[in-house]
N, C-alpha and C positions, 0 to 999 in steps of 0.2 A: 132784306126780304126778296124772295123771288117773285117775278111777275108771272102772269098767267102762262105765257109761252115758255118761259124758262122753267116753270114748275112742271109743265108737261114733259119737256125734254129730260128734266131731272128724274122724274119717276120712271120714264121710259128707259133711260140708261141704267137706273138703279135696279129695276126689275130684271132687265136682261143680264146685268152683271151677277145678280143673285142666282138667277136660273142657270147661267153658264157655270158659276162656281159650284153649284150643286151637281151639275153634270160632270164636272171634273172628277169628283170622288165616286160617282155612281156609274160612269161609263165602264163597260167591260173591256173595250179596246183601248190600250194605252195611247195609241196614236190619236184617237178621238178625244181622249182626256187632255192631251197637249193642245189640240186645236180649240177645245172649249176654254182652256186656260188663256190662250191668245185672245179669244173673244172677250174674256173677263178683263184682261189688261186694257183692251181698246175701250171698253165701256167705262172702266175706272179712269182712264185718261180723259174721256169726255166729261166725266164728273168734275175732274180737276179744272178743265177749261171753263166749265160753268161757274165755278167758284173764283175764277180769276187767277188760278195758279198755273199759268201756261208753262212755266219752267218744269214743274213737277210732271205735267202731262207729257211733255216732250222727253223727259228723262225716262218716264215709264215706258214709252214706246221704243225709244232707242235702246235702252239697256235690257229691259225685260222681254219685250217682244222681239227686238232685233238680235239679241244675243242669247239670253237664257232660254226662252221658249223654243227658239230654233235649234239650239244646242240639244235640248231635251228631245226634240222631235227626231233629230238625226241619230242620237244615241239609242232611242227606242227602236227606230227603224233598222239600224245597223247591227245592234246586238241581239243575239238569239237568247233571250231571257225567258225562262219558264215562269211566267207570272202566276200560274196555278200553284206551283210549289212555293213561290215567294209569298203568296197571300195566306198560306196555311198557318204560319206562325204569327199572323198579324194580331190575332185576338189576345195574345199574351201581353201585348203592349197597350191594349185598350185602357186599362186603369191609369197608366201614366199619361196617355193622351187626354183622357178625360180630366185629369188633375191640371194639366197644362191649360186645357181649354177653360176650365173654371177660373183659373188665375187670370188669364187674359180677359175673360168676361168681367171679372170683378174690377180689374184695372180700368176697362172701358166705362163701366158704370160709375166709378169714382170720378173719372175725368169729365164725362158728359154730365153727370149729376151735379158735380161741383160748379160747372159753368152755368148750368140751368138755374141752380138755387142762388148763386152769387155771381151774376154777370159782371159786377163791378171789379172782380179780380183781374179781368183782362186789361183794364185800364191802369192797374198798379204794377204791371210788369216793368222790369228794368229797361228793356228795349222794346217799346211798343211798335207795332207795325206802322210804317210811314204811309201817308196817303199816296195813292197811285199817281196822282198828278205831280207829286214831288219826286217820287222814286219808284221805279218799276220793281216788280217782285224779284226778278233775276238779279238786278243790281243790289237790292237790299239783302238778298240771301248771300250774294258774294261778299258784301261788306261784313256780314257776321261771320261767315266761314273763314275768310282770310285775314281777319283781324282778331276778334275776341276768341275764336275757336280754332285758330290755325294749328296749335299743337295737337288738339284732339283730331283734327283733320289729317295731319301727317301720321299720327299713331294709327288711325284707321287704315290708311294706305299701307303702313308697314305690316299690320295684322293680315291684310289681304295678300300681301306679298309672301309672308311666311306660310299662309294657308296654301297658296298656289305652289310654292316650292315643296311643301310637305306632301301635297297630292302627287306631284311628279315623282318624288322620291319613293313614296309608298307603292306606286303603280309601276315603277321601272323594274323590268325583269331582264336579266342577262342570260342569253341563250348560249349554250356550249357550241363551239365550232363556228360562230359568227364573228367576223372581224368587226371590231368596234374602235372608235377613236378614243384614245386615252390622253386626256389633257395633261395630267401630271407627268406622264412619260414624255410628251412633246416639250413641256417646259424644261424638263431636266436634261434634255439632249445637249451634248457638247459637240464641238467641231470634230472631235475624234470619233464620236459615235454617229454623227449625222452623215458623214461621207466616208467612202472607202476608195483608196487609191490602188488601182490594179495595174501592174506592169504587164503589158502585152508585148509579146515578141513581134518583130517586124514580119508583116505578111500573115499573121495568124489572128488578126482582129476580125470582128464581125463585118 
């Protein structure tokens, strides 16, 4: 249970996070939307700290704020995107978005409702959460990731690698008249094609 001071901070961070999340989708300026997104991430990290999940809070700040949100901000500021034209066809995806939102809401209701009506289920898990005095959250999470779920962890890394390579391949464009490095051509070079011996007459060299 949260104490009085912890409850005050919890509701403060929660209300700010909800308000910032609403401003992300309602702000007309995309740069402002990204800044509100960063504010949402900071408040979510504060909520993680209040619940004792300091590792998740630091990961949220380092990965999402330090990489994803800053990348979005630079992309939005550097690319000349016509957002008015981009938003014109957004309504045709509204039914699919509503369906996905309903599915996510139903899943959250099942998870939260199941824990509320049957709190004893948490004690019947195969790997219960250890006490903080015995094992820190970061160490306990590492024990699970790199022992029982090591194969899933490696598969997730491979999926991200394939997605990164696929994004590079899809966005790579070759321009005519621009000299580019050809790795296969370099690997296939032989001594005969790599060098050229030229016989220069005496006194006629450069």
